[in-house]
Gaussian input, Z-matrix of N, CA and C with variables (Angstrom, degrees):
# hf/3-21g

backbone

0 1
 N
 C     1     B1
 C     2     B2     1     A1
 N     3     B3     2     A2     1     D1
 C     4     B4     3     A3     2     D2
 C     5     B5     4     A4     3     D3
 N     6     B6     5     A5     4     D4
 C     7     B7     6     A6     5     D5
 C     8     B8     7     A7     6     D6
 N     9     B9     8     A8     7     D7
 C    10    B10     9     A9     8     D8
 C    11    B11    10    A10     9     D9
 N    12    B12    11    A11    10    D10
 C    13    B13    12    A12    11    D11
 C    14    B14    13    A13    12    D12
 N    15    B15    14    A14    13    D13
 C    16    B16    15    A15    14    D14
 C    17    B17    16    A16    15    D15
 N    18    B18    17    A17    16    D16
 C    19    B19    18    A18    17    D17
 C    20    B20    19    A19    18    D18
 N    21    B21    20    A20    19    D19
 C    22    B22    21    A21    20    D20
 C    23    B23    22    A22    21    D21
 N    24    B24    23    A23    22    D22
 C    25    B25    24    A24    23    D23
 C    26    B26    25    A25    24    D24
 N    27    B27    26    A26    25    D25
 C    28    B28    27    A27    26    D26
 C    29    B29    28    A28    27    D27
 N    30    B30    29    A29    28    D28
 C    31    B31    30    A30    29    D29
 C    32    B32    31    A31    30    D30
 N    33    B33    32    A32    31    D31
 C    34    B34    33    A33    32    D32
 C    35    B35    34    A34    33    D33
 N    36    B36    35    A35    34    D34
 C    37    B37    36    A36    35    D35
 C    38    B38    37    A37    36    D36
 N    39    B39    38    A38    37    D37
 C    40    B40    39    A39    38    D38
 C    41    B41    40    A40    39    D39
 N    42    B42    41    A41    40    D40
 C    43    B43    42    A42    41    D41
 C    44    B44    43    A43    42    D42
 N    45    B45    44    A44    43    D43
 C    46    B46    45    A45    44    D44
 C    47    B47    46    A46    45    D45
 N    48    B48    47    A47    46    D46
 C    49    B49    48    A48    47    D47
 C    50    B50    49    A49    48    D48
 N    51    B51    50    A50    49    D49
 C    52    B52    51    A51    50    D50
 C    53    B53    52    A52    51    D51
 N    54    B54    53    A53    52    D52
 C    55    B55    54    A54    53    D53
 C    56    B56    55    A55    54    D54
 N    57    B57    56    A56    55    D55
 C    58    B58    57    A57    56    D56
 C    59    B59    58    A58    57    D57
 N    60    B60    59    A59    58    D58
 C    61    B61    60    A60    59    D59
 C    62    B62    61    A61    60    D60
 N    63    B63    62    A62    61    D61
 C    64    B64    63    A63    62    D62
 C    65    B65    64    A64    63    D63
 N    66    B66    65    A65    64    D64
 C    67    B67    66    A66    65    D65
 C    68    B68    67    A67    66    D66
 N    69    B69    68    A68    67    D67
 C    70    B70    69    A69    68    D68
 C    71    B71    70    A70    69    D69
 N    72    B72    71    A71    70    D70
 C    73    B73    72    A72    71    D71
 C    74    B74    73    A73    72    D72
 N    75    B75    74    A74    73    D73
 C    76    B76    75    A75    74    D74
 C    77    B77    76    A76    75    D75
 N    78    B78    77    A77    76    D76
 C    79    B79    78    A78    77    D77
 C    80    B80    79    A79    78    D78
 N    81    B81    80    A80    79    D79
 C    82    B82    81    A81    80    D80
 C    83    B83    82    A82    81    D81
 N    84    B84    83    A83    82    D82
 C    85    B85    84    A84    83    D83
 C    86    B86    85    A85    84    D84
 N    87    B87    86    A86    85    D85
 C    88    B88    87    A87    86    D86
 C    89    B89    88    A88    87    D87
 N    90    B90    89    A89    88    D88
 C    91    B91    90    A90    89    D89
 C    92    B92    91    A91    90    D90
 N    93    B93    92    A92    91    D91
 C    94    B94    93    A93    92    D92
 C    95    B95    94    A94    93    D93
 N    96    B96    95    A95    94    D94
 C    97    B97    96    A96    95    D95
 C    98    B98    97    A97    96    D96
 N    99    B99    98    A98    97    D97
 C   100   B100    99    A99    98    D98
 C   101   B101   100   A100    99    D99
 N   102   B102   101   A101   100   D100
 C   103   B103   102   A102   101   D101
 C   104   B104   103   A103   102   D102
 N   105   B105   104   A104   103   D103
 C   106   B106   105   A105   104   D104
 C   107   B107   106   A106   105   D105
 N   108   B108   107   A107   106   D106
 C   109   B109   108   A108   107   D107
 C   110   B110   109   A109   108   D108
 N   111   B111   110   A110   109   D109
 C   112   B112   111   A111   110   D110
 C   113   B113   112   A112   111   D111
 N   114   B114   113   A113   112   D112
 C   115   B115   114   A114   113   D113
 C   116   B116   115   A115   114   D114
 N   117   B117   116   A116   115   D115
 C   118   B118   117   A117   116   D116
 C   119   B119   118   A118   117   D117
 N   120   B120   119   A119   118   D118
 C   121   B121   120   A120   119   D119
 C   122   B122   121   A121   120   D120
 N   123   B123   122   A122   121   D121
 C   124   B124   123   A123   122   D122
 C   125   B125   124   A124   123   D123
 N   126   B126   125   A125   124   D124
 C   127   B127   126   A126   125   D125
 C   128   B128   127   A127   126   D126
 N   129   B129   128   A128   127   D127
 C   130   B130   129   A129   128   D128
 C   131   B131   130   A130   129   D129
 N   132   B132   131   A131   130   D130
 C   133   B133   132   A132   131   D131
 C   134   B134   133   A133   132   D132
 N   135   B135   134   A134   133   D133
 C   136   B136   135   A135   134   D134
 C   137   B137   136   A136   135   D135
 N   138   B138   137   A137   136   D136
 C   139   B139   138   A138   137   D137
 C   140   B140   139   A139   138   D138
 N   141   B141   140   A140   139   D139
 C   142   B142   141   A141   140   D140
 C   143   B143   142   A142   141   D141
 N   144   B144   143   A143   142   D142
 C   145   B145   144   A144   143   D143
 C   146   B146   145   A145   144   D144
 N   147   B147   146   A146   145   D145
 C   148   B148   147   A147   146   D146
 C   149   B149   148   A148   147   D147
 N   150   B150   149   A149   148   D148
 C   151   B151   150   A150   149   D149
 C   152   B152   151   A151   150   D150
 N   153   B153   152   A152   151   D151
 C   154   B154   153   A153   152   D152
 C   155   B155   154   A154   153   D153
 N   156   B156   155   A155   154   D154
 C   157   B157   156   A156   155   D155
 C   158   B158   157   A157   156   D156
 N   159   B159   158   A158   157   D157
 C   160   B160   159   A159   158   D158
 C   161   B161   160   A160   159   D159
 N   162   B162   161   A161   160   D160
 C   163   B163   162   A162   161   D161
 C   164   B164   163   A163   162   D162
 N   165   B165   164   A164   163   D163
 C   166   B166   165   A165   164   D164
 C   167   B167   166   A166   165   D165
 N   168   B168   167   A167   166   D166
 C   169   B169   168   A168   167   D167
 C   170   B170   169   A169   168   D168
 N   171   B171   170   A170   169   D169
 C   172   B172   171   A171   170   D170
 C   173   B173   172   A172   171   D171
 N   174   B174   173   A173   172   D172
 C   175   B175   174   A174   173   D173
 C   176   B176   175   A175   174   D174
 N   177   B177   176   A176   175   D175
 C   178   B178   177   A177   176   D176
 C   179   B179   178   A178   177   D177
 N   180   B180   179   A179   178   D178
 C   181   B181   180   A180   179   D179
 C   182   B182   181   A181   180   D180
 N   183   B183   182   A182   181   D181
 C   184   B184   183   A183   182   D182
 C   185   B185   184   A184   183   D183
 N   186   B186   185   A185   184   D184
 C   187   B187   186   A186   185   D185
 C   188   B188   187   A187   186   D186
 N   189   B189   188   A188   187   D187
 C   190   B190   189   A189   188   D188
 C   191   B191   190   A190   189   D189
 N   192   B192   191   A191   190   D190
 C   193   B193   192   A192   191   D191
 C   194   B194   193   A193   192   D192
 N   195   B195   194   A194   193   D193
 C   196   B196   195   A195   194   D194
 C   197   B197   196   A196   195   D195
 N   198   B198   197   A197   196   D196
 C   199   B199   198   A198   197   D197
 C   200   B200   199   A199   198   D198
 N   201   B201   200   A200   199   D199
 C   202   B202   201   A201   200   D200
 C   203   B203   202   A202   201   D201
 N   204   B204   203   A203   202   D202
 C   205   B205   204   A204   203   D203
 C   206   B206   205   A205   204   D204
 N   207   B207   206   A206   205   D205
 C   208   B208   207   A207   206   D206
 C   209   B209   208   A208   207   D207
 N   210   B210   209   A209   208   D208
 C   211   B211   210   A210   209   D209
 C   212   B212   211   A211   210   D210
 N   213   B213   212   A212   211   D211
 C   214   B214   213   A213   212   D212
 C   215   B215   214   A214   213   D213
 N   216   B216   215   A215   214   D214
 C   217   B217   216   A216   215   D215
 C   218   B218   217   A217   216   D216
 N   219   B219   218   A218   217   D217
 C   220   B220   219   A219   218   D218
 C   221   B221   220   A220   219   D219
 N   222   B222   221   A221   220   D220
 C   223   B223   222   A222   221   D221
 C   224   B224   223   A223   222   D222
 N   225   B225   224   A224   223   D223
 C   226   B226   225   A225   224   D224
 C   227   B227   226   A226   225   D225
 N   228   B228   227   A227   226   D226
 C   229   B229   228   A228   227   D227
 C   230   B230   229   A229   228   D228
 N   231   B231   230   A230   229   D229
 C   232   B232   231   A231   230   D230
 C   233   B233   232   A232   231   D231
 N   234   B234   233   A233   232   D232
 C   235   B235   234   A234   233   D233
 C   236   B236   235   A235   234   D234
 N   237   B237   236   A236   235   D235
 C   238   B238   237   A237   236   D236
 C   239   B239   238   A238   237   D237
 N   240   B240   239   A239   238   D238
 C   241   B241   240   A240   239   D239
 C   242   B242   241   A241   240   D240
 N   243   B243   242   A242   241   D241
 C   244   B244   243   A243   242   D242
 C   245   B245   244   A244   243   D243
 N   246   B246   245   A245   244   D244
 C   247   B247   246   A246   245   D245
 C   248   B248   247   A247   246   D246
 N   249   B249   248   A248   247   D247
 C   250   B250   249   A249   248   D248
 C   251   B251   250   A250   249   D249
 N   252   B252   251   A251   250   D250
 C   253   B253   252   A252   251   D251
 C   254   B254   253   A253   252   D252
 N   255   B255   254   A254   253   D253
 C   256   B256   255   A255   254   D254
 C   257   B257   256   A256   255   D255
 N   258   B258   257   A257   256   D256
 C   259   B259   258   A258   257   D257
 C   260   B260   259   A259   258   D258
 N   261   B261   260   A260   259   D259
 C   262   B262   261   A261   260   D260
 C   263   B263   262   A262   261   D261
 N   264   B264   263   A263   262   D262
 C   265   B265   264   A264   263   D263
 C   266   B266   265   A265   264   D264
 N   267   B267   266   A266   265   D265
 C   268   B268   267   A267   266   D266
 C   269   B269   268   A268   267   D267

   B1=1.4450
   B2=1.5287
   B3=1.3081
   B4=1.4578
   B5=1.5345
   B6=1.3264
   B7=1.4665
   B8=1.5231
   B9=1.3141
   B10=1.4629
   B11=1.5347
   B12=1.3187
   B13=1.4582
   B14=1.5320
   B15=1.3245
   B16=1.4654
   B17=1.5254
   B18=1.3305
   B19=1.4620
   B20=1.5234
   B21=1.3323
   B22=1.4651
   B23=1.5272
   B24=1.3242
   B25=1.4597
   B26=1.5211
   B27=1.3316
   B28=1.4628
   B29=1.5267
   B30=1.3154
   B31=1.4619
   B32=1.5349
   B33=1.3326
   B34=1.4620
   B35=1.5306
   B36=1.3428
   B37=1.4618
   B38=1.5241
   B39=1.3223
   B40=1.4744
   B41=1.5274
   B42=1.3441
   B43=1.4640
   B44=1.5322
   B45=1.3440
   B46=1.4614
   B47=1.5179
   B48=1.3293
   B49=1.4645
   B50=1.5208
   B51=1.3211
   B52=1.4601
   B53=1.5286
   B54=1.3297
   B55=1.4576
   B56=1.5177
   B57=1.3263
   B58=1.4622
   B59=1.5223
   B60=1.3163
   B61=1.4664
   B62=1.5204
   B63=1.3285
   B64=1.4580
   B65=1.5222
   B66=1.3319
   B67=1.4627
   B68=1.5196
   B69=1.3309
   B70=1.4580
   B71=1.5246
   B72=1.3256
   B73=1.4634
   B74=1.5220
   B75=1.3606
   B76=1.4684
   B77=1.5300
   B78=1.3582
   B79=1.4577
   B80=1.5194
   B81=1.3352
   B82=1.4562
   B83=1.5304
   B84=1.3287
   B85=1.4589
   B86=1.5210
   B87=1.3177
   B88=1.4672
   B89=1.5149
   B90=1.3265
   B91=1.4580
   B92=1.5257
   B93=1.3311
   B94=1.4523
   B95=1.5261
   B96=1.3372
   B97=1.4490
   B98=1.5197
   B99=1.3242
   B100=1.4545
   B101=1.5231
   B102=1.3288
   B103=1.4533
   B104=1.5209
   B105=1.3257
   B106=1.4587
   B107=1.5305
   B108=1.3278
   B109=1.4570
   B110=1.5346
   B111=1.3383
   B112=1.4745
   B113=1.5262
   B114=1.3182
   B115=1.4609
   B116=1.5313
   B117=1.3133
   B118=1.4610
   B119=1.5303
   B120=1.3110
   B121=1.4624
   B122=1.5282
   B123=1.3143
   B124=1.4546
   B125=1.5254
   B126=1.3096
   B127=1.4705
   B128=1.5219
   B129=1.3082
   B130=1.4540
   B131=1.5191
   B132=1.3184
   B133=1.4540
   B134=1.5157
   B135=1.2808
   B136=1.4503
   B137=1.5280
   B138=1.3259
   B139=1.4671
   B140=1.5228
   B141=1.3256
   B142=1.4633
   B143=1.5172
   B144=1.3315
   B145=1.4642
   B146=1.5246
   B147=1.3219
   B148=1.4565
   B149=1.5281
   B150=1.3235
   B151=1.4666
   B152=1.5274
   B153=1.3384
   B154=1.4666
   B155=1.5181
   B156=1.3157
   B157=1.4571
   B158=1.5292
   B159=1.3170
   B160=1.4584
   B161=1.5214
   B162=1.3046
   B163=1.4536
   B164=1.5288
   B165=1.3314
   B166=1.4626
   B167=1.5264
   B168=1.3246
   B169=1.4638
   B170=1.5201
   B171=1.3416
   B172=1.4591
   B173=1.5241
   B174=1.3340
   B175=1.4640
   B176=1.5201
   B177=1.3220
   B178=1.4595
   B179=1.5152
   B180=1.3296
   B181=1.4623
   B182=1.5265
   B183=1.3302
   B184=1.4587
   B185=1.5269
   B186=1.3373
   B187=1.4611
   B188=1.5242
   B189=1.3299
   B190=1.4575
   B191=1.5270
   B192=1.3253
   B193=1.4619
   B194=1.5258
   B195=1.3214
   B196=1.4675
   B197=1.5282
   B198=1.3568
   B199=1.4627
   B200=1.5239
   B201=1.3302
   B202=1.4607
   B203=1.5237
   B204=1.3185
   B205=1.4600
   B206=1.5139
   B207=1.3160
   B208=1.4608
   B209=1.5234
   B210=1.3129
   B211=1.4627
   B212=1.5200
   B213=1.3268
   B214=1.4636
   B215=1.5178
   B216=1.3119
   B217=1.4603
   B218=1.5245
   B219=1.3260
   B220=1.4624
   B221=1.5217
   B222=1.3389
   B223=1.4631
   B224=1.5339
   B225=1.3432
   B226=1.4650
   B227=1.5285
   B228=1.3350
   B229=1.4644
   B230=1.5280
   B231=1.3268
   B232=1.4721
   B233=1.5179
   B234=1.3520
   B235=1.4648
   B236=1.5188
   B237=1.3303
   B238=1.4575
   B239=1.5152
   B240=1.3324
   B241=1.4568
   B242=1.5233
   B243=1.3241
   B244=1.4622
   B245=1.5133
   B246=1.3290
   B247=1.4586
   B248=1.5083
   B249=1.3277
   B250=1.4574
   B251=1.5216
   B252=1.3115
   B253=1.4615
   B254=1.5292
   B255=1.3307
   B256=1.4613
   B257=1.5255
   B258=1.3281
   B259=1.4635
   B260=1.5244
   B261=1.3416
   B262=1.4670
   B263=1.5186
   B264=1.3360
   B265=1.4652
   B266=1.5160
   B267=1.2946
   B268=1.4471
   B269=1.4240
   A1=109.10
   A2=115.89
   A3=119.16
   A4=109.37
   A5=116.96
   A6=121.46
   A7=112.65
   A8=117.40
   A9=121.07
   A10=110.70
   A11=116.69
   A12=121.03
   A13=111.34
   A14=116.70
   A15=121.48
   A16=109.99
   A17=116.91
   A18=120.58
   A19=111.19
   A20=117.54
   A21=121.35
   A22=110.41
   A23=117.42
   A24=121.10
   A25=110.47
   A26=117.45
   A27=120.82
   A28=111.35
   A29=117.33
   A30=121.21
   A31=110.19
   A32=117.09
   A33=121.24
   A34=111.26
   A35=117.31
   A36=121.14
   A37=111.34
   A38=117.54
   A39=121.18
   A40=111.95
   A41=116.81
   A42=121.16
   A43=113.83
   A44=117.82
   A45=119.25
   A46=112.27
   A47=114.42
   A48=121.62
   A49=109.67
   A50=115.75
   A51=122.44
   A52=108.19
   A53=116.15
   A54=120.82
   A55=107.39
   A56=116.14
   A57=121.32
   A58=108.23
   A59=116.60
   A60=122.95
   A61=107.16
   A62=115.37
   A63=119.35
   A64=110.69
   A65=114.84
   A66=121.33
   A67=108.48
   A68=115.85
   A69=121.07
   A70=109.60
   A71=116.09
   A72=120.55
   A73=112.57
   A74=117.41
   A75=119.90
   A76=112.54
   A77=116.34
   A78=120.86
   A79=115.11
   A80=117.97
   A81=120.21
   A82=110.06
   A83=114.84
   A84=120.33
   A85=109.53
   A86=115.88
   A87=121.34
   A88=109.62
   A89=115.98
   A90=122.17
   A91=106.35
   A92=116.74
   A93=120.66
   A94=110.06
   A95=116.33
   A96=121.79
   A97=106.30
   A98=116.08
   A99=119.54
   A100=111.17
   A101=115.05
   A102=121.20
   A103=110.27
   A104=115.17
   A105=122.90
   A106=110.24
   A107=116.90
   A108=122.34
   A109=108.16
   A110=118.36
   A111=121.05
   A112=114.46
   A113=118.95
   A114=121.44
   A115=113.09
   A116=118.32
   A117=122.05
   A118=112.30
   A119=117.24
   A120=121.68
   A121=109.88
   A122=116.21
   A123=122.06
   A124=111.82
   A125=116.19
   A126=121.26
   A127=108.44
   A128=115.39
   A129=120.33
   A130=108.52
   A131=116.27
   A132=120.59
   A133=108.26
   A134=117.43
   A135=121.79
   A136=110.76
   A137=116.01
   A138=120.54
   A139=110.03
   A140=116.31
   A141=120.03
   A142=110.90
   A143=116.95
   A144=120.43
   A145=110.33
   A146=116.66
   A147=119.43
   A148=112.14
   A149=117.53
   A150=121.64
   A151=112.63
   A152=116.45
   A153=119.74
   A154=110.61
   A155=114.85
   A156=119.67
   A157=107.84
   A158=115.96
   A159=119.83
   A160=110.53
   A161=115.67
   A162=122.57
   A163=107.36
   A164=119.30
   A165=120.71
   A166=114.13
   A167=117.33
   A168=121.67
   A169=113.04
   A170=116.75
   A171=121.92
   A172=110.14
   A173=115.84
   A174=121.85
   A175=108.62
   A176=117.09
   A177=122.86
   A178=106.91
   A179=116.44
   A180=121.79
   A181=109.73
   A182=115.45
   A183=121.18
   A184=108.04
   A185=117.04
   A186=123.68
   A187=107.97
   A188=117.12
   A189=121.60
   A190=113.22
   A191=117.85
   A192=120.76
   A193=110.93
   A194=116.99
   A195=121.91
   A196=112.27
   A197=116.61
   A198=121.82
   A199=111.61
   A200=113.83
   A201=120.23
   A202=108.98
   A203=115.12
   A204=120.60
   A205=110.44
   A206=116.11
   A207=123.76
   A208=106.94
   A209=116.05
   A210=119.28
   A211=110.53
   A212=114.21
   A213=121.08
   A214=107.96
   A215=114.84
   A216=120.76
   A217=108.39
   A218=115.88
   A219=119.38
   A220=111.64
   A221=116.92
   A222=119.10
   A223=112.94
   A224=117.34
   A225=120.43
   A226=112.39
   A227=117.60
   A228=121.43
   A229=110.01
   A230=114.95
   A231=121.74
   A232=110.99
   A233=116.37
   A234=120.83
   A235=109.57
   A236=114.26
   A237=122.70
   A238=107.19
   A239=116.22
   A240=121.29
   A241=107.96
   A242=115.34
   A243=122.44
   A244=108.17
   A245=116.42
   A246=120.48
   A247=113.91
   A248=117.72
   A249=121.08
   A250=114.59
   A251=117.33
   A252=120.99
   A253=109.00
   A254=115.38
   A255=120.07
   A256=110.59
   A257=114.38
   A258=121.36
   A259=106.28
   A260=116.92
   A261=122.58
   A262=110.12
   A263=115.11
   A264=121.90
   A265=112.77
   A266=118.88
   A267=117.34
   A268=111.29
   D1=139.63
   D2=175.70
   D3=-90.74
   D4=174.64
   D5=-175.95
   D6=-59.08
   D7=-39.43
   D8=179.38
   D9=-63.76
   D10=-42.66
   D11=179.03
   D12=-66.57
   D13=-39.62
   D14=177.94
   D15=-63.66
   D16=-44.62
   D17=178.59
   D18=-62.16
   D19=-40.30
   D20=178.52
   D21=-64.89
   D22=-44.29
   D23=178.94
   D24=-60.45
   D25=-46.13
   D26=179.55
   D27=-62.57
   D28=-36.76
   D29=176.15
   D30=-61.70
   D31=-48.77
   D32=-179.61
   D33=-62.64
   D34=-36.88
   D35=178.21
   D36=-65.11
   D37=-35.19
   D38=178.96
   D39=-76.34
   D40=-17.07
   D41=-176.44
   D42=-99.63
   D43=-23.18
   D44=-176.06
   D45=-176.21
   D46=-153.97
   D47=-177.91
   D48=-95.55
   D49=135.19
   D50=-179.17
   D51=-128.02
   D52=134.70
   D53=172.29
   D54=-92.34
   D55=119.20
   D56=-179.73
   D57=-114.04
   D58=126.34
   D59=175.46
   D60=-107.41
   D61=121.95
   D62=-175.79
   D63=-145.23
   D64=166.07
   D65=177.54
   D66=-97.88
   D67=122.87
   D68=178.43
   D69=-71.60
   D70=166.69
   D71=-177.63
   D72=-62.98
   D73=-22.86
   D74=178.15
   D75=-86.82
   D76=2.30
   D77=176.73
   D78=94.94
   D79=-9.17
   D80=178.57
   D81=-80.68
   D82=153.51
   D83=178.50
   D84=-90.41
   D85=144.66
   D86=-178.28
   D87=-136.69
   D88=136.28
   D89=173.83
   D90=-109.18
   D91=126.81
   D92=-177.45
   D93=-132.62
   D94=128.09
   D95=170.43
   D96=-90.44
   D97=118.90
   D98=-171.68
   D99=-142.31
   D100=169.23
   D101=-177.22
   D102=-160.48
   D103=168.90
   D104=168.77
   D105=-124.89
   D106=15.83
   D107=178.64
   D108=-80.27
   D109=118.95
   D110=-175.46
   D111=-55.99
   D112=-33.19
   D113=-177.87
   D114=-62.49
   D115=-23.36
   D116=179.60
   D117=-87.37
   D118=-15.79
   D119=-174.86
   D120=-86.10
   D121=145.09
   D122=-178.99
   D123=-103.37
   D124=27.15
   D125=178.66
   D126=-138.88
   D127=157.87
   D128=173.46
   D129=-77.07
   D130=142.89
   D131=175.43
   D132=-69.01
   D133=131.77
   D134=-175.70
   D135=-103.32
   D136=123.35
   D137=175.79
   D138=-61.67
   D139=-37.49
   D140=-179.86
   D141=-62.86
   D142=-42.42
   D143=178.95
   D144=-62.58
   D145=-37.53
   D146=-177.62
   D147=-68.58
   D148=-18.04
   D149=179.52
   D150=-86.95
   D151=-8.95
   D152=178.35
   D153=-63.67
   D154=149.89
   D155=174.77
   D156=-70.90
   D157=131.80
   D158=-177.94
   D159=-107.20
   D160=154.50
   D161=176.37
   D162=-94.48
   D163=118.87
   D164=-177.90
   D165=-66.81
   D166=-9.89
   D167=179.50
   D168=-94.19
   D169=-1.19
   D170=-173.62
   D171=-127.02
   D172=136.97
   D173=174.64
   D174=-101.92
   D175=127.33
   D176=172.50
   D177=-102.21
   D178=122.23
   D179=-172.82
   D180=-136.15
   D181=164.22
   D182=174.83
   D183=-91.20
   D184=118.65
   D185=178.27
   D186=-84.26
   D187=116.97
   D188=-175.79
   D189=-70.15
   D190=-25.89
   D191=178.37
   D192=-79.34
   D193=-42.99
   D194=-177.68
   D195=-84.00
   D196=-16.05
   D197=-175.26
   D198=52.53
   D199=48.80
   D200=-179.48
   D201=-161.34
   D202=167.99
   D203=177.10
   D204=-72.59
   D205=137.59
   D206=173.91
   D207=-138.57
   D208=167.31
   D209=179.35
   D210=-142.81
   D211=161.35
   D212=174.84
   D213=-150.07
   D214=154.05
   D215=176.74
   D216=-83.73
   D217=136.74
   D218=179.74
   D219=-58.95
   D220=-35.93
   D221=-177.74
   D222=-74.77
   D223=-4.28
   D224=177.46
   D225=-97.69
   D226=-4.55
   D227=-176.78
   D228=-71.04
   D229=127.96
   D230=178.29
   D231=-96.33
   D232=-39.30
   D233=178.40
   D234=-159.91
   D235=161.02
   D236=178.49
   D237=-134.59
   D238=136.50
   D239=177.52
   D240=-120.29
   D241=119.36
   D242=179.23
   D243=-125.06
   D244=115.64
   D245=177.50
   D246=58.42
   D247=36.04
   D248=178.90
   D249=85.60
   D250=-1.72
   D251=178.69
   D252=-106.40
   D253=118.87
   D254=-177.44
   D255=-101.22
   D256=136.60
   D257=176.62
   D258=-121.73
   D259=125.39
   D260=-180.00
   D261=-94.80
   D262=141.83
   D263=179.01
   D264=-120.70
   D265=-8.42
   D266=-177.94
   D267=-175.32

């Protein structure tokens, strides 16, 4: 994914639910419905967590199935589905 695509994905994550299909570090494929919308999260936003150093190559998102934080590398994303529209990256 290029910077423009990453920025678009992050925008969609802050606005609603996004289905992200990516390759995990063990090589298996994973489909995750995720978001960054606070109303969907079952935890309080932590100021301390927001002060952590972040990796610009990794997205930390709320997984709606696991009800917990999960992450994926942007370069592992195969496709993204937003509102029924799928965009393939690899």
